[in-house]
C-alpha positions in Angstrom: 0.0 0.2 0.0 2.6 2.4 1.0 4.5 1.7 -2.5 1.1 2.2 -4.1 0.9 5.9 -2.2 4.6 6.7 -3.2 3.9 6.1 -6.9 0.6 8.1 -6.9 2.3 11.1 -4.8 5.4 10.9 -7.5 2.9 11.1 -10.5 1.1 14.0 -9.0 4.3 16.0 -8.4 5.1 15.5 -12.0 1.9 16.6 -13.4 1.9 19.5 -10.7 5.5 20.6 -11.8 5.0 20.6 -15.6 7.3 22.9 -16.8 6.8 25.3 -19.6 8.6 23.2 -22.2 6.3 20.0 -21.1 3.4 22.1 -21.3 4.5 23.4 -24.7 4.8 19.7 -26.1 1.0 19.8 -25.5 0.6 22.7 -28.2 2.3 22.1 -31.5 2.7 25.4 -33.6 -0.3 26.5 -34.8 -1.5 27.6 -38.1 1.4 26.4 -39.9 -0.3 24.8 -43.0 -3.2 26.5 -43.7 -4.9 27.4 -47.1 -7.5 29.4 -48.9 -9.9 28.0 -51.7 -12.5 30.2 -53.8 -14.9 28.4 -56.2 -17.1 30.4 -58.7 -19.7 28.9 -60.5 -20.4 28.9 -64.3 -22.4 32.1 -64.6 -20.3 34.0 -62.1 -17.0 33.7 -64.0 -16.1 35.4 -67.2 -15.2 32.4 -68.9 -16.9 29.5 -67.0 -16.2 28.2 -63.8 -13.1 28.8 -61.7 -11.2 27.7 -58.6 -8.2 29.0 -56.7 -5.8 27.7 -54.0 -3.1 29.6 -52.0 -1.1 27.1 -50.3 0.1 28.5 -47.2 2.9 26.5 -45.7 5.8 27.5 -44.3 8.3 24.9 -45.3 6.6 23.1 -48.2 7.7 21.9 -51.7 6.8 25.1 -54.1 7.7 23.2 -57.3 5.3 22.3 -60.3 4.9 19.1 -62.0 3.6 18.0 -65.2 2.5 14.5 -65.0 1.8 13.1 -68.8 -0.8 11.0 -69.5 0.3 7.4 -69.5 -1.0 4.1 -70.7 -0.9 1.0 -68.5 -0.9 -3.0 -68.9 -3.8 -4.6 -67.2 -3.3 -5.9 -63.6 -0.9 -3.4 -62.5 -1.1 -1.3 -59.1 -0.8 2.5 -58.4 1.1 3.4 -55.7 0.0 5.5 -52.7 2.5 7.7 -51.3 2.8 8.8 -47.7 2.2 12.4 -47.1 5.1 14.8 -47.1 5.0 18.6 -47.3 8.6 19.3 -47.3 11.2 19.2 -50.2 10.9 16.7 -51.6 7.1 16.4 -51.6 7.3 13.6 -53.9 10.2 11.5 -55.5 8.9 9.3 -58.6 10.1 7.8 -61.6 6.9 7.9 -63.0 5.2 11.5 -62.4 7.1 13.7 -64.9 10.5 15.3 -64.5 10.1 17.7 -61.3 9.8 14.7 -59.2 12.1 12.5 -60.8 15.1 11.7 -58.8 17.5 13.0 -61.3 15.8 16.3 -60.3 16.9 16.4 -56.6 18.9 19.2 -55.3 20.9 18.8 -52.1 23.9 17.4 -50.4 25.0 13.7 -51.2 23.5 13.0 -48.0 20.4 14.7 -48.4 19.7 12.9 -51.8 20.7 9.6 -50.3 18.1 10.3 -47.3 15.4 11.4 -49.8 15.9 7.9 -51.7 14.9 6.7 -55.2 10.9 7.1 -54.3 8.7 8.3 -51.9 7.4 6.1 -49.1 4.5 3.8 -49.9 1.6 3.3 -47.7 -0.5 1.2 -50.0 -1.6 0.3 -53.4 -4.7 0.6 -55.4 -5.5 -1.3 -59.1 -4.2 0.8 -61.8 -6.3 2.0 -64.9 -5.4 1.4 -68.5 -5.2 5.2 -68.9 -4.5 8.0 -67.1 -4.8 11.9 -68.1 -2.2 14.5 -68.1 -2.1 16.9 -65.3 -0.5 19.6 -63.5 0.2 19.0 -59.5 2.4 20.7 -56.8 1.5 19.7 -53.2 -1.7 18.8 -54.6 -3.4 17.7 -57.8 -4.5 21.0 -59.3 -5.7 20.6 -63.2 -5.9 17.7 -66.0 -6.1 18.2 -69.7 -9.9 17.6 -69.5 -10.3 20.9 -67.5 -10.8 19.8 -64.2 -9.3 21.5 -61.5 -9.3 21.2 -57.3 -8.4 23.9 -54.8 -7.5 22.9 -51.3 -8.1 24.2 -47.4 -7.3 21.8 -44.6 -10.1 21.8 -42.1 -10.4 21.2 -38.3 -12.4 18.0 -37.6 -13.5 16.2 -34.3 -12.0 12.9 -35.5 -8.8 12.3 -37.3 -6.6 8.9 -38.3 -3.1 8.2 -38.7 -1.4 6.3 -41.5 -0.5 2.6 -41.1 3.2 3.4 -41.2 2.3 5.3 -37.9 0.2 2.7 -36.3 -2.8 3.5 -37.7 -5.2 1.9 -40.0 -5.6 4.4 -43.1 -3.7 4.4 -46.3 -4.9 7.5 -48.3 -5.0 11.4 -47.7 -6.4 14.0 -49.7 -2.9 14.9 -51.8 -3.2 11.5 -53.4 -6.9 11.6 -53.6 -6.8 14.8 -55.9 -4.1 13.4 -58.1 -5.7 10.0 -58.5 -9.2 12.0 -59.5 -7.4 14.2 -61.8 -5.8 11.0 -63.5 -8.9 9.6 -64.1 -12.0 11.7 -63.9 -13.4 14.1 -66.8 -15.9 15.9 -64.8 -15.9 17.5 -61.3 -19.1 15.4 -60.1 -17.1 12.1 -61.0 -13.9 13.6 -59.3 -15.8 14.0 -56.2 -17.4 10.5 -55.9 -14.1 8.8 -56.7 -12.3 10.7 -53.8 -15.2 10.1 -51.5 -15.1 6.2 -52.6 -11.2 6.2 -52.2 -11.5 7.8 -48.6 -14.3 5.4 -47.5 -12.5 2.3 -48.8 -8.8 2.6 -48.2 -9.3 5.1 -44.9 -8.4 8.7 -44.7 -5.8 10.0 -42.7 -4.8 13.6 -41.4 -2.2 15.7 -42.9 -0.8 15.8 -39.2 -1.1 12.5 -37.2 1.1 13.7 -34.0 -1.9 13.7 -32.1 -3.8 16.2 -29.6 -5.0 19.5 -31.2 -2.6 19.7 -33.9 -4.0 16.6 -35.6 -7.5 17.9 -35.0 -6.6 21.2 -36.4 -5.6 19.3 -39.9 -7.6 16.1 -39.4 -10.3 17.3 -42.0 -9.8 18.5 -45.8 -12.0 20.6 -48.1 -11.8 20.8 -51.7 -13.3 22.9 -54.6 -13.7 21.2 -57.5 -14.6 22.5 -61.0 -15.3 21.5 -64.6 -16.4 23.4 -67.3 -19.9 23.4 -66.3 -20.2 22.7 -62.6 -18.5 23.7 -59.3 -18.5 21.8 -55.9 -17.5 22.2 -52.6 -16.2 18.6 -51.0 -15.6 17.7 -47.2 -13.8 14.9 -45.8 -12.6 13.5 -42.4 -11.6 10.1 -40.9 -14.4 8.5 -39.4 -14.6 7.3 -35.6 -12.7 4.1 -36.3 -9.9 5.4 -38.1 -10.1 2.8 -41.0 -12.9 4.9 -43.4 -13.9 8.2 -43.9 -17.2 10.5 -43.8 -17.7 13.0 -46.6 -20.0 15.5 -48.2 -20.2 17.4 -51.3 -22.2 20.3 -52.2 -22.9 21.7 -55.8 -22.7 25.3 -56.2 -25.5 27.4 -58.1 -24.0 28.6 -61.2 -24.2 32.3 -60.4 -22.3 31.8 -56.8 -19.4 32.2 -55.3 -18.1 30.1 -52.1 -15.0 30.5 -50.2 -13.3 28.0 -47.6 -10.6 29.1 -45.1 -9.7 26.0 -42.9 -13.3 25.3 -41.9 -16.2 23.5 -43.3 -18.9 25.5 -44.8 -21.1 22.8 -45.7 -24.3 22.8 -43.4 -27.6 21.5 -43.4 -27.7 18.4 -45.9 -30.6 17.5 -47.7 -30.8 13.7 -48.8 -33.3 14.9 -50.9 -31.8 17.2 -52.9 -29.7 16.6 -56.0 -27.2 19.3 -54.8 -25.4 17.1 -52.4 -23.3 14.0 -52.4 -22.0 11.7 -49.6 -20.9 9.0 -47.6 -23.7 6.4 -46.4 -22.2 6.3 -42.9 -22.6 10.6 -42.6 -25.5 10.2 -40.2 -24.9 6.8 -38.9 -21.4 8.1 -37.3 -22.7 11.5 -36.1 -25.5 9.4 -34.0 -23.2 7.0 -32.9 -21.2 9.7 -31.2 -24.1 11.7 -29.7 -22.9 14.6 -32.2 -26.7 14.4 -34.2 -29.9 12.8 -33.9 -32.8 12.7 -35.9 -34.9 14.6 -33.6 -32.6 17.6 -34.6 -33.8 17.3 -38.2 -31.4 17.8 -41.1 -27.6 17.4 -40.3 -25.6 20.4 -40.2 -22.3 19.1 -41.2 -20.3 22.2 -40.1 -21.5 21.9 -36.3 -21.4 18.1 -36.4 -18.3 17.4 -37.3 -16.0 20.5 -36.9 -14.3 21.6 -33.4 -14.3 25.6 -32.9 -11.4 27.3 -33.1 -9.8 29.2 -30.0 -9.2 32.0 -32.4 -12.3 31.9 -34.9 -11.3 35.2 -36.7 -8.3 33.0 -38.2 -11.2 31.4 -40.5 -14.2 34.0 -40.0 -12.4 37.2 -41.5 -11.2 35.7 -45.0 -14.6 34.4 -45.5 -16.2 37.8 -44.9 -13.9 39.5 -46.8 -14.1 37.2 -50.1 -17.9 37.2 -49.9 -18.2 40.8 -49.1 -15.9 41.7 -52.2 -18.1 39.9 -54.5 -21.4 40.6 -53.0 -21.1 43.8 -51.0 -25.0 44.7 -51.0 -25.6 42.0 -48.5 -23.0 43.7 -45.9 -22.5 40.8 -44.1 -21.3 41.3 -40.6 -17.4 40.8 -39.8 -18.4 39.8 -36.6 -20.3 36.4 -36.3 -20.3 33.2 -34.2 -17.7 30.8 -34.5 -19.4 28.8 -37.0 -20.6 31.7 -39.0 -24.1 30.3 -39.1 -25.4 34.0 -40.3 -23.4 33.3 -43.3 -24.9 31.5 -46.5 -23.1 28.6 -47.8 -22.4 30.7 -51.0 -23.6 34.3 -52.5 -24.6 35.5 -55.8 -22.0 37.3 -57.5 -23.0 40.9 -58.1 -20.3 41.1 -61.0 -18.9 38.8 -63.5 -15.5 37.8 -61.9 -12.4 37.4 -64.2 -9.2 35.5 -63.2 -7.9 38.6 -62.7 -10.1 39.7 -60.3 -9.5 36.2 -58.2 -5.8 37.2 -58.1 -6.4 40.5 -56.6 -8.7 38.9 -54.0 -5.6 36.5 -53.4 -3.4 39.5 -52.7 -5.6 41.1 -50.2 -4.5 42.1 -46.7 -8.0 43.5 -45.8 -7.1 47.3 -47.2 -9.8 49.9 -46.5 -11.3 48.0 -44.2 -11.3 48.2 -40.2 -8.9 45.1 -40.3 -6.4 46.7 -42.7 -2.9 45.1 -42.0 -1.2 47.9 -43.6 -2.4 50.1 -41.0 -1.9 50.5 -37.0 1.4 50.0 -34.9 2.1 46.4 -35.8 2.4 47.5 -39.5 5.6 49.8 -38.7 5.9 53.4 -39.9 5.7 52.1 -43.6 2.4 49.7 -43.4 4.1 46.1 -43.7 0.9 43.6 -43.8 2.8 40.9 -42.7 2.4 39.4 -39.0 5.0 36.3 -38.6 4.1 33.1 -37.1 3.7 32.6 -33.3 6.9 31.3 -31.5 7.7 31.4 -27.8 9.8 34.3 -26.5 12.5 33.0 -23.5 13.9 36.4 -23.3 10.4 37.8 -22.2 9.3 34.6 -20.3 6.8 33.7 -23.0 6.0 30.3 -23.7 4.2 29.1 -26.7 0.9 28.7 -24.3 1.6 32.3 -23.6 1.7 33.7 -27.2 -1.5 31.8 -28.5 -3.4 33.6 -26.2 -3.4 36.2 -28.7 -3.3 37.0 -32.1 -3.1 39.3 -35.0 -5.6 39.3 -38.3 -5.1 36.5 -40.9 -4.7 37.8 -44.3 -5.7 36.1 -47.6 -2.4 36.7 -49.1 0.2 35.5 -47.2 3.9 35.7 -46.8 4.5 32.0 -46.0 2.7 30.9 -49.2 4.6 27.8 -51.3 2.1 28.4 -54.4 -0.9 29.8 -55.2 -3.2 29.5 -58.6 -6.2 30.5 -60.4 -7.7 27.5 -62.5 -10.1 28.5 -65.2 -12.5 25.8 -67.1 -13.8 27.2 -70.5 -15.9 26.1 -73.1 -13.2 25.8 -75.5 -11.2 22.7 -76.7 -9.2 21.0 -73.9 -6.3 22.2 -75.4 -6.6 25.4 -74.1 -6.8 24.0 -70.3 -5.4 27.0 -68.7 -4.0 27.4 -65.1 -2.8 30.9 -63.9 0.2 29.7 -61.5 2.4 31.6 -59.0 4.9 30.8 -56.3 5.3 33.0 -52.8 3.0 35.2 -51.4 0.3 36.4 -54.0 0.8 40.1 -53.0 4.8 39.9 -54.0 4.5 37.6 -57.1 3.0 37.6 -60.7 0.6 35.1 -62.1 1.8 33.2 -65.1 -0.3 31.2 -67.8 0.3 27.6 -67.9 -1.4 25.3 -70.4 -1.6 21.7 -69.4 -1.0 20.6 -73.1 2.6 21.9 -72.6 5.0 19.2 -72.6 7.0 20.4 -69.8 7.0 22.6 -66.8 9.5 25.6 -67.6 12.7 25.2 -65.7 12.3 27.8 -63.2 9.3 26.4 -61.7 10.4 22.8 -61.8 13.5 23.5 -59.5 14.5 24.8 -56.3 14.0 24.6 -52.5 13.9 26.3 -49.2 17.4 25.0 -48.7 19.1 27.2 -50.8 18.8 30.4 -52.6 18.7 30.4 -56.2 18.1 33.5 -58.4 17.2 31.2 -61.3 14.1 29.8 -59.4 11.2 31.5 -59.7 10.2 31.1 -56.2 13.1 32.9 -54.7 12.9 36.2 -57.0 9.7 36.6 -55.8 10.5 36.1 -52.1 13.7 38.5 -52.7 11.8 41.2 -54.1 8.9 40.7 -51.7 11.0 41.0 -48.7 13.0 43.7 -49.4 9.9 45.5 -50.4 8.2 44.9 -47.1 11.3 47.4 -45.4 9.2 50.1 -46.9 6.2 48.7 -48.0 3.8 51.6 -48.9 6.3 52.9 -51.3 8.2 50.0 -52.6 4.9 48.0 -53.3 3.9 50.8 -55.9 6.9 49.4 -58.1 5.9 45.9 -57.2 2.1 46.7 -58.2 3.3 48.0 -61.3 5.4 45.3 -62.8 2.4 43.0 -61.8 0.0 45.1 -64.1 2.5 45.4 -66.6 3.2 41.4 -66.8 -0.3 40.7 -66.7 -1.3 43.1 -69.6 1.6 41.5 -71.7 0.6 37.8 -71.0 -3.3 38.4 -71.6 -2.1 40.4 -74.9 0.1 37.2 -75.8 -2.5 34.5 -74.7 -5.1 36.3 -77.0 -2.8 36.0 -80.0 -1.8 32.6 -79.3 -5.2 31.0 -78.7 -6.3 32.8 -82.0 -3.5 30.6 -83.8 -4.6 27.1 -81.8 -8.2 27.6 -82.8 -7.3 28.2 -86.2 -4.9 25.1 -86.4 -7.8 23.1 -84.7 -10.3 24.3 -87.1 -8.3 23.4 -90.1 -7.8 19.8 -89.4 -9.1 18.8 -85.8 -8.2 15.2 -86.0 -5.1 15.3 -87.8 -1.7 14.2 -85.8 0.3 17.3 -87.4 -2.3 19.9 -86.3 -2.2 18.3 -82.6 1.5 18.3 -82.4 1.7 21.9 -83.9 -0.9 23.0 -81.0 1.5 21.2 -78.5 4.5 22.7 -79.6 3.0 26.1 -79.9 1.5 25.9 -76.3 4.6 24.6 -75.0 6.6 27.5 -76.6 4.1 30.2 -75.4 4.2 28.9 -71.7 7.9 28.4 -71.5 8.4 32.1 -73.1 6.1 33.7 -70.7 7.6 32.0 -67.8 10.7 32.9 -68.6 10.0 36.8 -69.0 8.5 36.8 -66.3 11.2 35.4 -64.1 13.5 37.7 -66.1 11.6 40.6 -64.9 11.2 39.9 -61.2 15.0 38.9 -60.9 15.6 42.6 -62.2 13.1 43.9 -59.8 15.3 43.2 -56.9 18.3 45.7 -57.7 15.8 47.9 -58.8 14.4 48.2 -55.5 17.7 48.4 -53.8 18.7 51.3 -55.9 15.7 53.4 -55.3 14.8 52.3 -51.7 17.5 52.5 -49.4 18.8 53.7 -46.0 15.7 55.4 -45.5 15.7 57.5 -49.1 14.0 57.1 -52.1 16.4 57.8 -55.3 14.5 60.1 -57.6 15.4 61.4 -61.2 17.7 58.5 -61.7 17.5 59.1 -65.5 19.0 62.9 -64.9 22.4 64.1 -64.6 21.6 65.1 -60.7 19.5 62.6 -58.7 17.4 63.6 -55.6 17.6 61.7 -52.5 14.1 61.8 -50.9 13.8 61.2 -47.4 11.4 58.9 -46.1 11.5 59.8 -42.2 8.6 59.0 -40.3 4.8 59.7 -39.6 3.8 61.6 -36.6 2.2 58.9 -34.9 5.1 56.7 -35.2 7.4 59.8 -33.9 5.0 60.2 -31.0 4.9 56.5 -30.1 8.7 55.9 -30.4 9.8 58.8 -27.9 11.2 60.5 -30.6 10.3 64.3 -28.5 11.8 63.2 -25.4 15.1 64.3 -27.3 14.1 68.1 -26.9 15.7 70.5 -29.2 17.9 73.3 -27.0 16.7 76.9 -28.0 18.7 80.0 -27.5 20.4 82.9 -29.0 23.6 81.1 -29.9 21.8 78.0 -31.0 21.1 77.5 -34.9 18.6 75.3 -36.4 19.9 73.8 -39.4 19.3 71.3 -41.9 22.2 68.6 -42.0 23.1 69.0 -45.4 20.9 72.2 -46.7 22.6 72.0 -50.0 21.3 68.4 -50.6 17.8 69.2 -48.9 14.6 68.3 -51.3 13.0 71.3 -49.9 12.2 74.2 -52.1 11.5 77.9 -50.8 10.0 81.0 -51.6 10.9 84.7 -51.0 7.9 84.8 -48.7 8.6 81.8 -46.7 12.0 82.8 -46.2 11.2 86.5 -45.1 8.5 85.1 -42.6 11.4 82.7 -41.5 13.6 85.4 -40.6 10.9 87.5 -39.1 10.3 84.5 -36.5 14.0 83.9 -36.0 14.5 87.5 -34.8 11.5 87.7 -32.7 12.5 84.5 -31.1 16.0 85.9 -30.6 14.6 89.1 -29.0 12.5 87.0 -26.7 15.1 84.7 -25.5 17.9 87.8 -25.1 15.5 89.5 -22.9 14.8 86.2 -20.9 18.6 85.8 -20.6 19.1 89.3 -19.3 16.5 89.1 -16.6 17.8 85.8 -15.5 21.2 87.6 -15.4 19.9 90.5 -13.1 18.1 88.2 -10.7 21.0 85.8 -10.0 24.3 87.8 -10.4 25.2 87.9 -7.0 24.9 84.0 -6.1 27.7 81.6 -5.9 28.4 79.6 -8.9 27.2 76.1 -8.7 28.7 72.8 -10.7 26.5 70.6 -12.6 26.7 66.8 -11.9 29.7 65.2 -12.6 30.9 68.2 -14.3 34.5 67.7 -12.2 35.1 64.4 -13.5 34.7 65.5 -17.0 36.9 68.7 -16.4 34.4 71.1 -16.6 34.8 74.6 -14.8 32.2 76.8 -13.7 31.8 80.1 -14.9 32.0 82.9 -12.1 29.8 85.8 -12.3 31.3 89.0 -13.9 
């Protein structure tokens, strides 16, 4: 008995004496892989349905891969690769040149550790023919204009893969790629992904346990083709061996957005707008999450936990819906499940791909949540708010710092890549993806045709292990990081380049597509015409990507030349340049104690510019006379004051200031 008592006592002491480091072990770094995806219906888009994705991951592989169409012998198996976000996300001999082992860049030790093929957690039967597609961290778009965007969502259930002691064999990355390999419509893609999840077991992007796994336990995909747009939700079931999923079709004139939280609410089994797993109600009822007496099952409330900081999701959803349907005047402040927000809104104007790019570059500018304003933005309006981390010097643990939060913008500095996929009523040769890397606000979107034979080299190479100016991601990052130092000034240069490059791409795209359509009209079934089209689209894609990367490579030295050391260099094309001073706004001077160092005013004190000859100021004769008059009057007043002081205190003993003897100062005696 005494031994049992001692063991219990020791255990209690261990619990009570949990150190900050142990306490932090219960809290993984939050919000490290969170994405935003927007979906647009056929009538709301200028060319048809569209979907977007900002892959907001701090350490993920940013490369783009073109997986060619392939034929297989009957009876073969397709491997299911274990999820990996970091470089290399995929290593395979059979998924294009980007993922090929020969494209790995690193030390011999790194390359050996990465191996010749990604970890396999299972297999599924291979089909005879798979379609060509673009993929990166997830499947993106295939040759039949089926496209998929992604956003990780919190869920009440999560599961681990078989390699980590679980039962599941597939997660959303592989599901999205398989769907694009095999499907020609969005509806078929949704159904296939749902079937894969329930049959092979769905595991989370994080299987470390606790809140981290719940935070990334579910997934939302936006799935579009030339006619329809869908939102798909999936999570593990309560056994860890299967999955629960639901999908809702978007009204053609509507827009929806997912920002790391499920958005499908009441599921009506009688409506043809919904697809779902057969166990949707059974799992909920078995776990006391729903009962028939409650009416229609609300998928969001049933399967999604609440966030400690719900504005992380709410604000992005509010912003997107408010931009496309401003007359609704949706409240920016709402409940954690956004129950007063609709699943989707009717777009009040037709949206172009450029409109979606602009939305993805948003930091809530012009709203009460504008991240370019306030103390945290600094004197020059930097909207970036870095990820949380413990601050030992201030005795702040991770648990401490996650008690607060900043607004989470749509455009994020830690974005690996982003895109706008456009599904149009045109020949599938023209399946078009607008793709970029790094933060959308500090990058340009390049047009990529799925029919192009290969991904331009700057977009298929590189990693976070090493800066490389030949890699597109690093050119965007370098210019974006430097521009952030004086954001409200330097970003004008960045935005001007974005506008210029987009105008050039759109113009060149229209010309190229006109030539493609002419070739296809002349002889649509000729192998020669098909080869000519592919060659033309490959050349166009490569040329556009090369020009964009070159322009951004040149932007960084331009920014350094024009904005440095608190100056803006102007008139750089003239014989005499002007160095304009940035200085700081008054509110920043007030905040930082600038006025504590008060100026000394007196008859023998001069007020001067440190370099009058180089000053940017200009003076009129009247202003100069006014300045002279004010100075003269000030001098007279100060002289009178000094005289009064002299008369009053001339008979007193001289006094030394503190420490004056130490520095060899001598008191001046009265005369």
